[in-house]
C-alpha positions in Angstrom: 293.3 113.3 -59.6 292.4 113.5 -55.9 293.2 111.0 -53.4 289.9 110.0 -51.2 290.9 109.2 -47.6 289.6 105.4 -47.0 287.7 106.4 -43.8 284.3 108.3 -44.1 283.4 110.3 -40.8 280.2 111.3 -39.6 281.5 114.6 -38.3 284.2 116.6 -39.9 285.7 119.5 -37.5 287.5 122.4 -39.8 289.7 124.1 -37.3 291.2 123.4 -33.8 290.7 126.3 -31.9 288.4 126.5 -29.2 285.4 126.1 -31.0 287.0 123.3 -33.0 288.0 121.5 -29.8 284.7 121.6 -28.1 282.8 120.7 -31.5 285.1 117.8 -32.1 284.9 116.2 -28.5 281.3 116.6 -28.4 280.5 114.7 -31.5 283.0 112.1 -30.5 281.5 111.5 -27.0 277.9 111.1 -28.7 279.7 108.1 -30.3 280.2 109.6 -34.0 283.0 108.8 -36.3 284.5 112.4 -36.0 288.0 114.2 -37.4 289.5 117.3 -36.7 291.2 119.0 -39.4 293.9 121.8 -38.9 296.5 123.6 -40.7 299.1 122.8 -37.7 298.4 120.2 -35.3 300.9 121.6 -32.9 298.4 124.5 -32.1 295.5 122.6 -31.2 293.8 124.7 -28.5 296.2 127.7 -28.5 295.5 130.7 -26.8 296.1 133.0 -29.6 295.6 136.0 -27.9 295.5 136.8 -23.9 296.5 133.9 -21.5 293.0 134.2 -19.4 289.9 132.2 -19.4 286.4 133.7 -18.1 285.1 137.2 -16.9 281.9 138.7 -16.9 279.5 136.9 -19.1 282.2 134.8 -20.3 283.1 133.0 -17.2 279.2 132.2 -16.9 279.5 130.6 -20.2 282.6 128.5 -19.2 280.5 127.4 -16.2 277.8 126.3 -18.8 280.2 124.6 -21.0 281.3 122.5 -18.1 277.9 121.5 -17.2 277.0 120.6 -20.6 280.2 118.3 -20.5 282.5 120.6 -22.2 286.2 120.8 -22.1 286.8 124.2 -21.5 286.2 124.5 -17.7 288.2 121.4 -16.7 291.1 122.4 -18.7 291.2 125.7 -17.1 291.1 124.5 -13.4 293.8 122.0 -14.6 296.4 124.5 -16.0 295.4 127.8 -14.2 298.0 129.9 -12.2 295.7 132.6 -10.9 292.0 132.5 -10.2 289.7 135.1 -9.0 286.0 135.8 -8.7 285.4 139.1 -10.2 282.5 141.3 -8.5 282.6 139.2 -5.5 281.1 142.2 -3.4 278.5 143.0 -5.9 275.1 141.4 -6.8 275.3 137.4 -7.4 274.1 138.0 -11.1 277.4 139.9 -11.8 279.9 137.5 -10.3 281.9 135.4 -12.4 285.3 133.5 -12.4 288.4 134.3 -14.2 291.6 132.7 -14.3 295.1 133.2 -16.0 296.3 130.1 -17.5 299.7 128.7 -18.2 299.4 129.4 -22.1 301.2 126.3 -23.2 299.9 124.0 -20.6 296.6 124.8 -21.6 297.4 124.1 -25.1 299.3 120.8 -24.4 296.8 119.4 -22.3 294.2 120.2 -25.0 295.9 118.1 -27.5 296.6 115.4 -25.1 292.8 115.2 -24.5 292.1 115.1 -28.1 294.5 112.5 -29.1 292.9 110.2 -26.5 289.4 110.9 -27.0 287.7 107.6 -28.4 286.0 108.1 -31.9 288.2 111.1 -32.9 290.9 111.3 -35.7 293.4 114.1 -36.3 294.5 115.2 -39.4 296.7 118.1 -40.6 295.8 119.9 -43.8 294.4 123.1 -45.3 290.9 123.1 -46.8 290.7 124.5 -50.4 287.0 123.6 -51.3 283.7 122.3 -49.3 282.1 119.6 -51.4 278.3 119.7 -51.9 275.7 117.7 -53.9 272.0 118.4 -53.8 272.6 121.3 -51.3 274.0 118.4 -48.9 277.4 118.2 -47.6 279.4 115.4 -49.0 283.0 116.2 -47.8 286.1 118.6 -48.3 289.0 118.7 -50.6 292.4 120.2 -49.1 295.0 122.0 -51.0 296.9 118.8 -51.3 294.2 117.5 -53.3 293.1 115.0 -50.6 289.3 114.6 -50.2 287.6 113.7 -47.0 284.1 112.4 -47.3 281.9 113.1 -44.5 278.2 113.5 -43.5 278.5 116.6 -41.6 281.0 119.6 -41.3 281.4 121.9 -38.7 283.6 125.2 -39.9 285.4 126.6 -37.1 288.2 128.8 -39.1 288.7 131.6 -36.6 290.7 134.7 -37.8 292.2 132.5 -40.8 289.8 133.0 -43.5 291.8 135.3 -45.8 293.3 136.9 -42.7 295.6 140.0 -43.2 297.8 141.1 -40.1 298.8 144.7 -39.8 302.0 146.5 -37.9 302.1 149.9 -39.0 301.4 150.3 -42.7 303.2 147.0 -43.3 301.0 144.0 -43.5 301.4 140.1 -44.2 298.9 137.1 -44.8 298.0 135.0 -41.7 295.5 134.5 -39.3 297.8 134.5 -36.4 301.4 135.6 -36.5 303.6 132.9 -37.8 300.7 130.9 -39.2 299.2 130.6 -42.9 295.7 131.8 -44.1 292.8 129.7 -45.2 290.9 130.4 -48.4 287.9 128.3 -47.3 285.8 131.7 -47.8 286.3 131.6 -51.4 284.3 128.2 -51.4 281.6 129.6 -49.2 281.2 132.4 -51.6 280.9 130.0 -54.3 277.9 128.3 -52.5 276.3 131.6 -52.2 277.3 132.5 -48.7 277.5 136.1 -47.9 281.1 136.9 -46.5 282.1 139.9 -44.8 285.2 141.6 -43.1 285.9 142.0 -39.6 289.2 143.2 -37.6 290.5 142.2 -34.2 293.8 143.0 -32.5 296.2 141.7 -29.8 298.9 143.7 -27.5 302.6 143.0 -27.7 304.4 140.6 -25.5 307.1 141.5 -23.2 310.1 140.2 -21.5 309.4 140.2 -17.6 313.1 140.9 -16.7 312.8 144.1 -18.3 309.9 145.2 -16.2 310.2 147.2 -12.8 307.3 145.5 -10.7 308.3 147.2 -7.7 306.7 150.7 -8.7 303.3 148.5 -10.0 300.2 147.4 -8.1 300.3 143.6 -7.4 296.6 141.8 -8.1 296.9 138.4 -6.3 294.5 135.4 -6.9 291.6 134.6 -4.3 292.2 132.1 -1.5 290.7 129.7 -1.7 290.6 129.7 -5.6 287.3 129.4 -7.0 287.0 127.0 -9.7 285.2 126.5 -13.3 284.3 122.9 -13.1 281.5 121.6 -11.3 283.1 118.1 -11.6 286.9 118.9 -10.7 287.4 115.5 -9.4 287.2 114.0 -13.1 290.3 115.5 -13.8 292.9 113.4 -15.4 296.4 113.7 -15.1 298.5 113.7 -18.4 302.1 112.8 -19.0 303.0 116.8 -19.8 302.5 117.6 -15.8 306.4 118.7 -16.4 304.9 122.0 -18.1 303.0 123.2 -14.9 303.7 123.5 -11.3 299.8 122.8 -10.9 299.0 119.0 -11.0 296.5 118.3 -13.7 295.3 115.5 -11.6 294.6 117.5 -8.3 291.3 119.5 -8.1 292.7 121.2 -4.5 294.3 124.4 -5.9 297.1 124.0 -3.6 299.6 125.5 -6.1 301.3 128.9 -5.5 299.1 131.2 -7.6 301.2 133.9 -9.7 300.2 137.7 -9.4 299.5 140.0 -12.3 300.7 143.8 -12.1 298.8 146.9 -12.8 300.2 150.2 -14.3 298.8 153.2 -16.3 299.5 155.0 -19.2 299.7 158.9 -18.9 299.7 162.0 -20.9 303.1 161.5 -22.5 302.0 157.9 -23.8 299.0 159.4 -25.0 300.9 162.2 -26.9 303.1 159.6 -28.5 300.1 157.7 -29.9 298.3 160.9 -31.1 301.4 162.1 -33.0 301.7 158.9 -34.8 298.2 158.2 -35.7 299.0 158.9 -39.5 301.0 155.5 -39.3 298.0 153.4 -37.7 296.5 151.4 -40.5 293.1 151.9 -38.7 293.5 155.6 -39.0 294.9 156.0 -42.4 292.3 153.7 -44.4 294.3 150.5 -44.6 292.1 148.2 -42.6 288.4 148.2 -43.7 287.0 145.9 -41.3 284.9 146.6 -38.2 286.6 146.4 -34.9 285.4 145.3 -31.4 283.7 148.5 -29.6 284.1 146.7 -26.3 287.7 145.9 -26.7 289.3 149.1 -28.3 292.9 149.4 -29.4 294.8 151.8 -27.2 294.7 154.2 -30.6 290.9 154.0 -30.2 291.0 154.8 -26.4 293.4 157.8 -26.9 291.2 159.2 -29.6 287.7 158.5 -28.2 288.5 159.3 -24.6 290.8 162.1 -24.8 289.7 163.5 -21.5 291.0 160.6 -19.9 294.5 161.3 -18.5 295.3 157.5 -18.0 294.3 154.2 -18.7 294.7 150.8 -16.9 297.6 148.3 -17.9 297.6 145.0 -16.8 300.9 142.6 -16.7 299.7 139.1 -16.9 302.0 136.3 -17.0 301.8 133.8 -19.8 302.9 130.6 -17.6 305.1 129.4 -14.9 307.7 128.3 -17.6 308.3 131.7 -19.1 309.0 135.4 -18.6 306.7 136.4 -21.2 304.0 138.8 -20.1 301.0 139.9 -22.2 300.4 143.6 -21.7 296.6 143.8 -21.6 294.7 147.3 -22.4 296.9 148.2 -25.0 296.1 146.2 -28.3 297.8 148.2 -30.9 298.7 147.8 -34.6 301.0 151.1 -34.6 304.7 150.4 -36.1 306.9 148.4 -33.8 309.1 151.5 -33.2 306.1 153.5 -31.9 304.7 150.7 -29.7 308.3 150.7 -28.1 308.4 154.5 -27.5 304.6 154.7 -25.9 305.3 151.5 -23.8 308.6 152.8 -22.3 306.7 156.0 -21.1 304.6 153.9 -18.8 305.8 153.6 -15.3 307.8 150.5 -14.4 308.0 149.8 -18.3 310.8 152.3 -19.1 313.2 149.9 -20.0 311.0 147.1 -21.3 311.7 144.8 -24.3 309.2 143.6 -26.8 309.4 140.1 -27.5 306.4 139.9 -29.6 304.8 143.2 -31.5 301.1 144.1 -31.1 299.2 143.8 -34.5 295.6 144.1 -35.9 294.0 141.1 -37.9 291.6 141.3 -40.6 289.5 138.3 -41.5 286.5 136.8 -43.2 283.2 136.0 -41.5 279.9 134.9 -42.4 277.0 136.9 -41.1 275.0 134.6 -38.7 271.5 135.2 -39.8 272.3 132.6 -42.4 272.2 130.4 -39.6 269.6 128.1 -37.9 269.2 128.1 -33.8 271.1 124.9 -34.1 274.0 126.8 -35.7 273.5 124.7 -39.1 273.6 127.0 -42.3 269.9 127.5 -43.7 271.4 126.8 -47.2 273.6 123.9 -46.9 272.3 120.8 -45.0 274.9 119.2 -42.8 277.2 122.5 -42.8 277.3 124.2 -39.2 279.4 127.3 -38.4 280.9 128.1 -35.2 283.3 130.6 -33.6 284.5 133.8 -35.1 283.1 132.8 -38.4 280.0 133.9 -37.1 281.2 137.3 -36.1 282.0 136.6 -32.3 285.3 137.8 -30.5 286.6 135.3 -27.7 287.7 132.0 -26.4 284.6 131.4 -24.3 281.8 132.5 -27.2 283.9 130.2 -29.6 283.9 127.3 -27.3 280.3 127.7 -26.4 279.3 127.8 -30.3 281.5 124.7 -30.8 279.8 122.6 -28.2 276.3 123.5 -29.9 277.3 123.1 -33.4 279.2 119.8 -32.7 276.4 118.3 -30.7 273.6 119.2 -33.3 276.0 117.7 -36.2 276.4 114.6 -34.4 272.5 114.6 -33.5 271.7 114.7 -36.9 273.8 112.2 -38.3 272.1 109.9 -35.4 268.7 111.2 -36.2 268.0 112.4 -32.9 266.2 115.9 -31.9 268.1 119.0 -32.3 269.7 120.7 -29.2 268.5 124.0 -28.4 268.9 126.5 -25.4 266.9 129.3 -24.7 267.8 132.6 -23.5 265.8 131.9 -20.3 268.0 129.0 -19.6 271.6 130.0 -20.3 273.9 132.8 -21.6 274.7 130.3 -24.4 271.1 130.5 -25.5 271.1 134.3 -25.2 274.6 134.5 -27.6 273.1 132.1 -30.3 269.7 134.0 -30.3 271.4 137.0 -30.6 273.5 135.9 -33.6 270.8 134.0 -35.7 268.1 136.6 -34.9 269.8 139.9 -34.7 273.2 139.4 -36.6 276.2 141.8 -35.4 277.5 144.6 -36.9 280.9 144.6 -35.0 282.7 141.2 -33.1 280.3 140.1 -30.6 281.3 139.7 -27.2 278.9 138.3 -24.2 278.1 140.9 -21.3 275.7 140.1 -18.3 273.7 142.9 -19.6 272.8 140.9 -22.8 270.8 138.6 -20.5 267.3 139.6 -19.6 266.9 137.1 -16.6 270.8 137.4 -15.5 269.5 137.1 -11.6 268.4 133.3 -12.7 271.4 132.8 -15.0 274.1 132.8 -12.4 277.5 131.2 -12.6 276.8 129.2 -9.8 273.6 127.3 -10.8 274.7 126.4 -14.2 274.5 122.7 -13.6 271.3 123.0 -12.0 270.0 124.8 -15.1 271.5 122.9 -17.8 272.3 119.2 -16.6 268.9 118.1 -17.3 269.1 118.9 -21.0 272.9 117.7 -21.5 271.6 114.3 -19.9 268.8 114.0 -22.7 271.3 115.0 -25.2 274.0 112.2 -24.2 276.6 115.1 -23.2 277.0 113.9 -19.8 277.2 110.7 -17.8 274.2 109.3 -15.9 276.5 109.4 -12.8 277.1 113.1 -13.2 273.4 113.8 -13.7 272.7 111.7 -10.8 274.9 113.7 -8.8 273.3 117.1 -10.0 269.9 115.4 -8.7 271.1 114.8 -5.4 272.6 118.3 -5.3 269.2 119.8 -6.1 267.7 117.6 -3.3 270.1 119.1 -0.6 269.2 122.6 -1.9 265.5 121.7 -1.5 266.2 120.3 2.0 268.2 123.6 2.8 265.4 125.9 2.0 263.2 123.9 4.0 265.4 124.0 6.9 265.6 127.9 6.9 261.7 128.1 6.9 261.6 125.7 9.7 264.6 127.3 11.6 264.4 130.3 14.0 267.3 132.7 14.3 267.6 136.1 16.1 263.7 135.8 16.7 262.6 135.1 12.9 262.7 132.2 10.7 266.3 132.0 8.7 264.3 132.7 5.3 263.2 136.0 6.7 266.7 136.5 8.4 268.3 136.0 5.3 266.3 138.9 3.6 267.8 141.3 5.6 270.2 143.5 3.6 273.2 142.8 5.4 272.7 139.3 7.1 274.9 136.6 5.9 275.0 132.9 6.4 278.6 133.4 8.1 276.9 135.3 11.0 275.1 132.0 12.0 276.1 129.6 14.7 278.1 126.8 13.8 275.9 124.3 14.7 273.6 125.6 11.7 276.4 126.2 9.2 278.0 123.1 9.6 274.8 121.3 8.3 275.6 122.1 4.6 278.7 122.8 2.6 279.6 126.6 2.1 278.7 126.5 -1.7 275.3 125.1 -0.8 274.6 127.6 1.9 276.0 130.5 -0.4 273.4 129.5 -3.3 270.4 129.4 -0.3 271.4 132.5 1.0 271.1 134.1 -2.7 267.8 132.1 -3.5 266.2 133.4 -0.2 267.5 137.0 -0.3 266.4 137.5 -3.7 263.5 135.5 -3.9 260.8 138.2 -4.5 263.1 139.2 -7.7 263.5 135.7 -8.7 259.7 135.0 -8.6 259.2 138.3 -10.7 261.7 137.0 -13.4 260.1 133.5 -13.5 256.6 135.1 -14.2 258.2 137.0 -17.4 259.9 134.0 -18.6 256.5 132.0 -18.4 255.1 135.1 -20.3 257.7 134.8 -22.9 257.5 131.2 -23.4 254.0 131.6 -24.5 255.2 133.7 -27.3 258.0 130.7 -28.0 255.4 128.2 -28.3 253.8 129.9 -31.2 255.4 128.3 -34.4 255.6 130.0 -37.4 254.8 128.0 -40.4 258.1 127.1 -42.4 256.3 127.8 -45.7 254.8 130.9 -44.6 254.8 133.5 -47.4 255.2 136.9 -45.6 254.4 138.9 -48.9 250.8 137.6 -48.7 250.3 139.1 -45.0 248.4 142.4 -45.5 249.3 145.2 -43.3 252.8 144.3 -42.9 255.5 147.1 -43.4 257.7 146.3 -46.1 260.7 146.3 -43.9 259.1 143.8 -41.4 258.4 141.4 -44.7 262.1 141.7 -45.7 263.5 141.2 -42.3 261.2 138.3 -41.7 261.9 136.8 -45.1 265.8 137.2 -44.5 265.9 135.6 -41.1 263.0 132.9 -41.2 262.1 133.0 -37.5 261.0 129.8 -36.0 258.7 131.3 -33.4 256.7 134.4 -32.6 259.2 135.2 -29.8 262.1 135.1 -32.1 260.4 137.2 -34.8 259.5 140.0 -32.0 263.4 140.1 -31.5 264.5 141.1 -34.9 266.0 144.4 -35.5 263.7 146.8 -37.1 260.5 145.0 -36.1 257.6 146.4 -34.1 254.9 145.3 -31.6 252.5 146.1 -34.3 254.2 143.8 -37.0 254.1 141.1 -34.4 250.4 141.6 -33.8 249.7 141.3 -37.4 251.7 138.1 -37.9 250.3 136.5 -34.8 246.6 137.0 -35.9 247.8 135.9 -39.4 249.4 132.6 -38.1 246.1 132.2 -35.9 243.8 132.3 -38.6 246.0 129.9 -40.9 246.3 127.3 -38.1 242.7 127.8 -36.9 240.8 124.4 -37.6 238.3 124.8 -40.4 234.7 124.3 -39.3 
């Protein structure tokens, strides 16, 4: 007989990776009785793969997470060991922060934050069954026959749902090396959810003492170091300061940054890999799940890009207190001995020692077209999915979904309006819309190219874009919101100052539009009136003013379609003239608006025109 835990929760979060952490913290901050359930409390917030946060598209989302009151940006600032702004010399829409983190410090500090968050409990256990009554969540039952009752669940199980790890032709169950699997996908199938299979992988880790860095290229961090949080002064020091030389209570980044190192594969490396493809589980039919096209294994690189004589390899430090290095660029599932042979053919790695082998992992996921834009499932009320269960890959994508799902789970319990982000206002909105509208046939990864309005969705203005929504949803404090309002006022003053002030025989706003003019060329008496951060934003907005206005007009046009709601009880079979494929896709996705309907794969403008006319006829007042 099951034992029922005596405390009932408003929101129960299953999984304590990056999605689960953001979901639990968001729900708890909204005042809901929240619990996080994980297989192992010692791995809360673990960086299972690379020791880095950010990058193109991803760094944008981390700054958005921070603007919405999330955890990832602050924790990265607190535990980072190297900070860089990627594409700093390119256009502003593709500039993005990236940081190497002290892996264990990131994990330990996350656990400390979880432990000290009000309204949030922690439990260790493995979910065996999701409990539902009348299509409404009631709780879960663990493998120890312990029942937790709750009103809402955020399921963020990562790669643990029937995870199967491969090294060569050997395999073992697990979602991460050293951890167990979850069978919760069996319960999802019983509830009628579609479950499919994806694959991802990770490279080996090497002993830094066995590497010859003197023959590699050194890559240092930026000075001053770019940060992820718009509010670094809110960093709180924890008792675990001993785990990193970077003080978690100091936002000034005065730490000594750790370098990364770059080397390259060569024809010998490629020959070793090619001659052993028959031992690769991906190339002999053992692995059936689809892998990420944009993050290929070294086997894929050698086969698909046979004309390339070399591929870049990054050696990334995993922390201050370890000699372990992550070998970025050589994700593999080849046998151990083959991994060692091809690695030792690389310059500077001739005597390398493998600490942990690379491996591939297959896992279950649920096609995300089964979700509403809030990330609540269409089938079961009170059940939300976040992270790799939705077919995404990456810490940042998972964390962003966790924040959205946790916020909406809490708002539903509280009886408040849902929290939605549009494509025109955030990368998070782009991702969610892509997932629920188009689904994914491979692990989804965010890129700046996915956003139609990326010049407006820059990493530097995420707080200006999202703080009002965050404030209305109760995700940030009034004090922080007032700070953003003051920043907006300062920017407005700066724009007016540039339009009123003459420099080099022309107004500053016109001077900025000249191709090579930057604010650093201005006299000190002008530059001293504003902070460098604000001046950089003023420069970008003035230099690209024409493009920004054009994108704003496109957004206004798009919004008119988004405002045309589709009746929930609409039977697409009744609409004459719609192609059969369109009827099937509309019925499957159940789009909320005409704009969402237009973005569904396989739907044509003609289908949208017919649907628009039908909706207008139905909603037109009868005379």
